[in-house]
KEDREN-21603 format. One record per residue (C-alpha): residue number from 1; residue in three letters; x, y, z. Coordinates in steps of 0.02 Angstrom, whole numbers. Example, Ala and Ser with C-alpha at 12.3 -4.5 7.8 and 13.67 -1.06 7.14 Angstrom:
BEGIN
[1 'Ala' [615 -225 390]]
[2 'Ser' [684 -53 357]]
This chain:
BEGIN
[1 'Met' [-1941 6208 11925]]
[2 'Ile' [-1945 6113 11758]]
[3 'Thr' [-1877 6185 11597]]
[4 'Phe' [-1984 6161 11448]]
[5 'Asn' [-1962 6190 11251]]
[6 'Tyr' [-2118 6276 11194]]
[7 'Gln' [-2191 6325 11016]]
[8 'Ala' [-2307 6464 10991]]
[9 'Val' [-2402 6581 10886]]
[10 'Thr' [-2409 6770 10915]]
[11 'Gly' [-2566 6882 10888]]
[12 'Glu' [-2480 6941 10725]]
[13 'Gly' [-2449 6733 10673]]
[14 'Glu' [-2266 6753 10697]]
[15 'Leu' [-2198 6570 10744]]
[16 'Arg' [-2102 6573 10912]]
[17 'Asn' [-1982 6445 10986]]
[18 'Gly' [-1894 6441 11142]]
[19 'Val' [-1887 6391 11333]]
[20 'Ile' [-1982 6421 11481]]
[21 'Glu' [-1961 6368 11678]]
[22 'Ala' [-2127 6332 11766]]
[23 'Pro' [-2176 6187 11914]]
[24 'Asp' [-2282 6092 11786]]
[25 'Arg' [-2336 6088 11595]]
[26 'Thr' [-2497 6168 11641]]
[27 'Thr' [-2416 6316 11728]]
[28 'Ala' [-2309 6338 11576]]
[29 'Ile' [-2443 6335 11462]]
[30 'Glu' [-2536 6483 11562]]
[31 'Gln' [-2385 6589 11558]]
[32 'Leu' [-2374 6583 11394]]
[33 'Gln' [-2541 6634 11359]]
[34 'Arg' [-2526 6780 11486]]
[35 'Gln' [-2375 6835 11366]]
[36 'Gly' [-2507 6842 11224]]
[37 'Leu' [-2448 6697 11146]]
[38 'Ile' [-2551 6538 11075]]
[39 'Pro' [-2449 6366 11116]]
[40 'Met' [-2431 6248 11008]]
[41 'Ser' [-2328 6130 11086]]
[42 'Val' [-2240 6123 11270]]
[43 'Asp' [-2129 5984 11298]]
[44 'Pro' [-1993 5947 11434]]
[45 'Phe' [-1828 6009 11397]]
[46 'Gln' [-1747 5844 11399]]
[47 'Lys' [-1883 5774 11262]]
[48 'Ser' [-1854 5807 11081]]
[49 'Thr' [-2036 5792 11034]]
[50 'Gly' [-2196 5778 11144]]
[51 'Gln' [-2376 5817 11152]]
[52 'Ser' [-2445 5962 11048]]
[53 'Ile' [-2584 6066 11120]]
[54 'Leu' [-2658 6087 10948]]
[55 'Gln' [-2601 5910 10883]]
[56 'Met' [-2581 5971 10709]]
[57 'Gln' [-2527 5805 10646]]
[58 'Ile' [-2650 5795 10510]]
[59 'Arg' [-2676 5627 10387]]
[60 'Phe' [-2823 5615 10295]]
[61 'Gly' [-2849 5424 10267]]
[62 'Arg' [-2925 5291 10366]]
[63 'Ser' [-2949 5392 10516]]
[64 'Gly' [-2999 5556 10397]]
[65 'Gln' [-3138 5608 10504]]
[66 'Arg' [-3033 5620 10666]]
[67 'His' [-2891 5711 10577]]
[68 'Thr' [-3036 5816 10483]]
[69 'Met' [-3096 5854 10652]]
[70 'Gln' [-2918 5903 10728]]
[71 'Phe' [-2878 6029 10575]]
[72 'Thr' [-3049 6108 10601]]
[73 'Gln' [-3024 6131 10795]]
[74 'Asp' [-2832 6199 10754]]
[75 'Leu' [-2891 6320 10609]]
[76 'Ala' [-3013 6400 10724]]
[77 'Thr' [-2920 6422 10879]]
[78 'Leu' [-2791 6511 10763]]
[79 'Leu' [-2929 6618 10685]]
[80 'Glu' [-3010 6645 10858]]
[81 'Ala' [-2845 6721 10903]]
[82 'Gly' [-2870 6851 10775]]
[83 'Ile' [-2746 6763 10632]]
[84 'Ala' [-2779 6801 10457]]
[85 'Leu' [-2845 6646 10366]]
[86 'Asp' [-2707 6637 10255]]
[87 'Arg' [-2565 6665 10393]]
[88 'Ala' [-2664 6516 10488]]
[89 'Leu' [-2639 6407 10355]]
[90 'Ala' [-2464 6453 10324]]
[91 'Ile' [-2432 6412 10515]]
[92 'Met' [-2529 6244 10503]]
[93 'Val' [-2401 6188 10353]]
[94 'Ser' [-2268 6235 10447]]
[95 'Val' [-2307 6141 10593]]
[96 'Thr' [-2364 5977 10528]]
[97 'Ser' [-2227 5860 10485]]
[98 'Asp' [-2353 5743 10376]]
[99 'Glu' [-2292 5758 10185]]
[100 'Gln' [-2493 5714 10133]]
[101 'Ser' [-2556 5840 10266]]
[102 'Gln' [-2451 5982 10205]]
[103 'Gln' [-2494 5942 10013]]
[104 'Leu' [-2662 5967 10062]]
[105 'Ile' [-2656 6116 10176]]
[106 'Ser' [-2553 6203 10044]]
[107 'Lys' [-2692 6161 9918]]
[108 'Val' [-2813 6241 10029]]
[109 'Gln' [-2688 6395 10047]]
[110 'Glu' [-2663 6411 9869]]
[111 'Gly' [-2857 6434 9835]]
[112 'Val' [-2876 6550 9979]]
[113 'Arg' [-2730 6653 9897]]
[114 'Lys' [-2815 6665 9732]]
[115 'Gly' [-2954 6762 9811]]
[116 'Gln' [-3068 6606 9842]]
[117 'Ala' [-3167 6585 9999]]
[118 'Leu' [-3115 6447 10110]]
[119 'Ser' [-3262 6331 10065]]
[120 'Val' [-3228 6345 9889]]
[121 'Ala' [-3044 6305 9932]]
[122 'Leu' [-3110 6155 10029]]
[123 'Ala' [-3218 6099 9893]]
[124 'Asn' [-3059 6054 9795]]
[125 'Cys' [-3016 5926 9907]]
[126 'Pro' [-3181 5825 9899]]
[127 'Asp' [-3106 5670 9943]]
[128 'Ser' [-3057 5761 10134]]
[129 'Phe' [-3203 5872 10163]]
[130 'Ser' [-3387 5796 10142]]
[131 'Pro' [-3540 5910 10072]]
[132 'Phe' [-3595 5914 10256]]
[133 'Tyr' [-3432 5991 10297]]
[134 'Leu' [-3436 6126 10151]]
[135 'Asn' [-3598 6180 10188]]
[136 'Met' [-3550 6226 10368]]
[137 'Val' [-3416 6324 10319]]
[138 'Gln' [-3507 6415 10189]]
[139 'Ala' [-3644 6450 10320]]
[140 'Ala' [-3512 6523 10421]]
[141 'Glu' [-3436 6631 10296]]
[142 'Ala' [-3599 6695 10264]]
[143 'Ala' [-3629 6734 10439]]
[144 'Gly' [-3462 6840 10460]]
[145 'Asn' [-3409 6729 10600]]
[146 'Leu' [-3292 6585 10523]]
[147 'Ser' [-3195 6535 10686]]
[148 'Ala' [-3368 6519 10776]]
[149 'Gly' [-3436 6412 10630]]
[150 'Leu' [-3273 6306 10641]]
[151 'Glu' [-3301 6297 10827]]
[152 'Asp' [-3473 6223 10810]]
[153 'Leu' [-3424 6106 10656]]
[154 'Ala' [-3279 6036 10755]]
[155 'Ala' [-3397 6006 10913]]
[156 'Tyr' [-3499 5923 10803]]
[157 'Leu' [-3365 5810 10731]]
[158 'Glu' [-3297 5776 10897]]
[159 'Arg' [-3476 5711 10977]]
[160 'Ser' [-3506 5598 10822]]
[161 'Gln' [-3330 5534 10844]]
[162 'Ala' [-3356 5497 11023]]
[163 'Leu' [-3522 5422 10986]]
[164 'Arg' [-3458 5307 10854]]
[165 'Glu' [-3303 5255 10964]]
[166 'Arg' [-3411 5212 11121]]
[167 'Thr' [-3524 5110 11011]]
[168 'Leu' [-3363 5018 10933]]
[169 'Ser' [-3279 4998 11096]]
[170 'Ala' [-3427 4935 11188]]
[171 'Leu' [-3437 4799 11047]]
[172 'Ile' [-3264 4728 11048]]
[173 'Tyr' [-3285 4625 11194]]
[174 'Pro' [-3433 4528 11125]]
[175 'Met' [-3336 4507 10965]]
[176 'Ile' [-3189 4441 11051]]
[177 'Leu' [-3310 4321 11146]]
[178 'Leu' [-3384 4250 10982]]
[179 'Leu' [-3196 4234 10916]]
[180 'Val' [-3129 4138 11081]]
[181 'Ala' [-3290 4033 11075]]
[182 'Gly' [-3279 3982 10893]]
[183 'Ala' [-3091 3957 10898]]
[184 'Ser' [-3129 3851 11067]]
[185 'Leu' [-3257 3732 10990]]
[186 'Thr' [-3149 3716 10840]]
[187 'Ile' [-2990 3653 10935]]
[188 'Ile' [-3097 3541 11031]]
[189 'Leu' [-3184 3462 10883]]
[190 'Val' [-3053 3466 10768]]
[191 'Tyr' [-2901 3406 10863]]
[192 'Val' [-2975 3350 11035]]
[193 'Val' [-3125 3234 10990]]
[194 'Pro' [-3039 3139 10862]]
[195 'Gln' [-2919 3068 10980]]
[196 'Phe' [-3060 2968 11050]]
[197 'Glu' [-3119 2904 10884]]
[198 'Gln' [-3006 2758 10870]]
[199 'Leu' [-3054 2724 11057]]
[200 'Phe' [-3250 2716 11004]]
[201 'Ser' [-3223 2631 10829]]
[202 'Asp' [-3259 2464 10900]]
[203 'Met' [-3424 2515 10975]]
[204 'Gly' [-3507 2564 10818]]
[205 'Gln' [-3703 2600 10842]]
[206 'Ala' [-3686 2564 11027]]
[207 'Leu' [-3623 2728 11050]]
[208 'Pro' [-3734 2859 11138]]
[209 'Leu' [-3818 2971 11021]]
[210 'Ala' [-3735 3126 11088]]
[211 'Thr' [-3568 3051 11069]]
[212 'Arg' [-3613 3001 10890]]
[213 'Ile' [-3655 3181 10844]]
[214 'Val' [-3520 3261 10921]]
[215 'Ile' [-3393 3129 10823]]
[216 'Asn' [-3475 3159 10669]]
[217 'Thr' [-3488 3342 10691]]
[218 'Ala' [-3284 3327 10722]]
[219 'Arg' [-3273 3216 10563]]
[220 'Gly' [-3371 3352 10453]]
[221 'Leu' [-3268 3490 10512]]
[222 'Thr' [-3111 3391 10479]]
[223 'Asp' [-3157 3328 10305]]
[224 'Tyr' [-3262 3485 10236]]
[225 'Gly' [-3195 3630 10349]]
[226 'Ile' [-3116 3719 10208]]
[227 'Trp' [-3257 3702 10100]]
[228 'Ile' [-3378 3767 10245]]
[229 'Leu' [-3263 3911 10266]]
[230 'Leu' [-3288 3945 10075]]
[231 'Phe' [-3470 3921 10067]]
[232 'Ile' [-3482 4061 10231]]
[233 'Val' [-3376 4174 10135]]
[234 'Ala' [-3463 4150 9961]]
[235 'Leu' [-3630 4189 10069]]
[236 'Ile' [-3563 4343 10139]]
[237 'Val' [-3527 4410 9986]]
[238 'Tyr' [-3679 4366 9900]]
[239 'Ile' [-3777 4451 10042]]
[240 'Arg' [-3666 4609 10019]]
[241 'His' [-3702 4598 9842]]
[242 'Leu' [-3898 4590 9883]]
[243 'Leu' [-3891 4735 9986]]
[244 'Lys' [-3814 4847 9850]]
[245 'Thr' [-3996 4837 9759]]
[246 'Pro' [-4088 4968 9818]]
[247 'Ala' [-4257 4880 9840]]
[248 'Ile' [-4192 4741 9946]]
[249 'Arg' [-4068 4865 10056]]
[250 'Leu' [-4234 4960 10085]]
[251 'Arg' [-4330 4811 10145]]
[252 'Trp' [-4175 4750 10236]]
[253 'Asp' [-4162 4920 10337]]
[254 'Arg' [-4338 4937 10380]]
[255 'Arg' [-4351 4756 10446]]
[256 'Ser' [-4183 4783 10541]]
[257 'Leu' [-4260 4920 10643]]
[258 'Thr' [-4375 4791 10726]]
[259 'Leu' [-4244 4662 10766]]
[260 'Pro' [-4234 4628 10969]]
[261 'Leu' [-4105 4733 11054]]
[262 'Trp' [-4010 4786 10900]]
[263 'Gly' [-4160 4867 10825]]
[264 'Gly' [-4191 4988 10955]]
[265 'Leu' [-3993 5017 10967]]
[266 'Asn' [-4000 5059 10794]]
[267 'Gln' [-4145 5172 10783]]
[268 'Arg' [-4064 5277 10939]]
[269 'Leu' [-3901 5299 10843]]
[270 'Glu' [-3971 5352 10678]]
[271 'Ile' [-4082 5482 10772]]
[272 'Ala' [-3931 5559 10868]]
[273 'Arg' [-3840 5558 10714]]
[274 'Phe' [-3967 5640 10595]]
[275 'Ser' [-4029 5771 10745]]
[276 'Arg' [-3841 5821 10765]]
[277 'Ser' [-3816 5846 10602]]
[278 'Leu' [-3984 5942 10552]]
[279 'Gly' [-3969 6039 10701]]
[280 'Thr' [-3801 6099 10685]]
[281 'Leu' [-3845 6136 10494]]
[282 'Val' [-3995 6238 10555]]
[283 'Lys' [-3894 6327 10687]]
[284 'Ala' [-3766 6383 10568]]
[285 'Gly' [-3907 6464 10457]]
[286 'Val' [-3933 6329 10322]]
[287 'Pro' [-4097 6345 10255]]
[288 'Leu' [-4218 6209 10319]]
[289 'Leu' [-4241 6109 10150]]
[290 'Asn' [-4055 6129 10111]]
[291 'Ala' [-4016 6057 10284]]
[292 'Leu' [-4139 5898 10264]]
[293 'Asn' [-4048 5855 10105]]
[294 'Ile' [-3879 5867 10178]]
[295 'Ala' [-3932 5799 10338]]
[296 'Lys' [-3992 5641 10257]]
[297 'Asp' [-3837 5584 10183]]
[298 'Thr' [-3763 5565 10373]]
[299 'Leu' [-3898 5438 10397]]
[300 'Leu' [-3843 5245 10357]]
[301 'Asn' [-4008 5151 10368]]
[302 'Gln' [-4108 5170 10200]]
[303 'Ala' [-4269 5158 10272]]
[304 'Leu' [-4258 5317 10372]]
[305 'Thr' [-4149 5404 10222]]
[306 'Glu' [-4318 5384 10115]]
[307 'Glu' [-4427 5449 10246]]
[308 'Val' [-4329 5606 10262]]
[309 'Lys' [-4336 5632 10063]]
[310 'Leu' [-4517 5627 10088]]
[311 'Ala' [-4510 5737 10239]]
[312 'Ala' [-4398 5865 10126]]
[313 'Asp' [-4533 5850 9988]]
[314 'Ser' [-4665 5900 10106]]
[315 'Val' [-4564 6047 10183]]
[316 'Lys' [-4538 6098 10019]]
[317 'Glu' [-4739 6122 9975]]
[318 'Gly' [-4752 6204 10147]]
[319 'Ser' [-4777 6076 10271]]
[320 'Thr' [-4694 6083 10451]]
[321 'Leu' [-4563 5953 10486]]
[322 'Ala' [-4652 5873 10620]]
[323 'Glu' [-4802 5809 10521]]
[324 'Pro' [-4713 5700 10369]]
[325 'Leu' [-4599 5625 10513]]
[326 'Thr' [-4753 5580 10610]]
[327 'Arg' [-4836 5493 10458]]
[328 'Ser' [-4681 5388 10426]]
[329 'Lys' [-4704 5284 10597]]
[330 'Leu' [-4505 5255 10599]]
[331 'Phe' [-4457 5397 10722]]
[332 'Pro' [-4490 5388 10897]]
[333 'Pro' [-4637 5499 10991]]
[334 'Leu' [-4511 5588 11099]]
[335 'Met' [-4418 5641 10950]]
[336 'Leu' [-4577 5698 10852]]
[337 'Gln' [-4644 5792 11004]]
[338 'Met' [-4470 5890 11012]]
[339 'Val' [-4471 5933 10846]]
[340 'Gln' [-4645 5994 10845]]
[341 'Val' [-4604 6103 11011]]
[342 'Gly' [-4452 6165 10930]]
[343 'Glu' [-4548 6230 10768]]
[344 'Glu' [-4676 6299 10878]]
[345 'Thr' [-4569 6401 10990]]
[346 'Gly' [-4446 6459 10851]]
[347 'Gln' [-4310 6349 10924]]
[348 'Leu' [-4287 6209 10816]]
[349 'Asp' [-4098 6211 10812]]
[350 'Arg' [-4092 6211 10989]]
[351 'Met' [-4234 6065 11014]]
[352 'Leu' [-4127 5952 10888]]
[353 'Leu' [-3971 5960 10960]]
[354 'Arg' [-4061 5929 11124]]
[355 'Ile' [-4137 5759 11044]]
[356 'Ala' [-3964 5724 10986]]
[357 'Glu' [-3901 5719 11162]]
[358 'Val' [-4052 5638 11242]]
[359 'Tyr' [-4035 5488 11113]]
[360 'Asp' [-3837 5502 11149]]
[361 'Arg' [-3883 5438 11333]]
[362 'Gln' [-4006 5327 11261]]
[363 'Val' [-3882 5248 11160]]
[364 'Asp' [-3760 5221 11314]]
[365 'Thr' [-3895 5145 11412]]
[366 'Ala' [-3946 5025 11268]]
[367 'Ile' [-3774 4965 11245]]
[368 'Gln' [-3753 4929 11416]]
[369 'Arg' [-3921 4830 11424]]
[370 'Met' [-3876 4737 11275]]
[371 'Leu' [-3701 4690 11338]]
[372 'Thr' [-3782 4642 11521]]
[373 'Thr' [-3893 4510 11419]]
[374 'Leu' [-3772 4468 11268]]
[375 'Glu' [-3608 4453 11369]]
[376 'Pro' [-3679 4309 11498]]
[377 'Ala' [-3774 4237 11365]]
[378 'Leu' [-3611 4210 11272]]
[379 'Ile' [-3503 4141 11415]]
[380 'Val' [-3654 4026 11465]]
[381 'Gly' [-3678 3964 11294]]
[382 'Leu' [-3489 3914 11270]]
[383 'Gly' [-3486 3831 11425]]
[384 'Val' [-3634 3724 11400]]
[385 'Met' [-3578 3676 11207]]
[386 'Ile' [-3397 3634 11283]]
[387 'Ala' [-3478 3535 11435]]
[388 'Gly' [-3588 3458 11322]]
[389 'Ile' [-3448 3386 11219]]
[390 'Ile' [-3345 3329 11366]]
[391 'Met' [-3512 3241 11440]]
[392 'Ser' [-3534 3151 11273]]
[393 'Ile' [-3348 3070 11288]]
[394 'Leu' [-3364 3027 11452]]
[395 'Val' [-3540 2945 11444]]
[396 'Ala' [-3457 2851 11297]]
[397 'Ile' [-3303 2801 11393]]
[398 'Leu' [-3406 2730 11537]]
[399 'Ser' [-3515 2642 11420]]
[400 'Leu' [-3369 2545 11371]]
[401 'Asn' [-3375 2453 11534]]
[402 'Gln' [-3557 2388 11498]]
[403 'Leu' [-3505 2309 11317]]
[404 'Pro' [-3502 2122 11321]]
[405 'Val' [-3320 2048 11322]]
């Protein structure tokens, strides 16, 4: 048997600490739950800290969405247990050790104690809670089931975060390959090739063309490398500045949807994000027109955002959702058919969430296909360039024996 320290909450919201013996941590949690307690942390006795089941270490900053998701899950769990909202927030304040998080939750709690609805109290912290989040909470309050609404909201945030992390994780390896390839070529051209330049200095134009290209490239990097780097940085800054212009950004985003590999992946990512946002809002009871205006802000591609704006205008005039989306030519046929079926059967929210699941799977497949193509291409490309540099040097060395003495 193992002795565990535990921290739990009673059904009345009272915070309790104690010890419990069990064969393992899972059994200890089950024992506490059978006693009518809500476990918040269960740690081996010899450890002063451990993993929290509710993980109420909330920090709103760079990883704000992840911690907002955790805040939502924790609050939903406490409300589902029948704890009053004010008491649930007080428990969360007492559990978290992060000062910034305590201040944020205390501010929300203060608003609730003044008689404000949770959505109104959260609206006082616009940097931490998006309009989408606030509308979901408001819809849950209107439906009279805040805990269920928060659970749906937490599920949405969790899936969105998982999709983002899968995409970023899949792109890490190709980025590492690109960095390694660039660093390897730079080292060879800046430090290795110049060692042979003195050897070939007497050969002049007798050097093979490939060798002259390699040596001139190395000389250019050595002499003008810093200026080339500054030019690249300036170019990136200039392009970013151009993309802030709405018309240019719109053309760029529309063109990006047609790019090989990335275009299809980008479209699927955006469709999955938009469908999940819209489906979650409609399921929560938000009117379709309002839901469209909120969900469009979750899109990153301005071309798709403009089409959703036009669709919202058409819906306002009495059109179905599928009709304006079909006219846009930017949304895939499968999505349009499923939206149409959802409208015809009165199950638009379920169909939208199903669309999100379908395109989540397609994103995974597209990423794998892209990596299957990109990784070997990068490796082979790096190998060919290094081999070309080496061969150009070897050919020049061998040609030394053919020079007249």
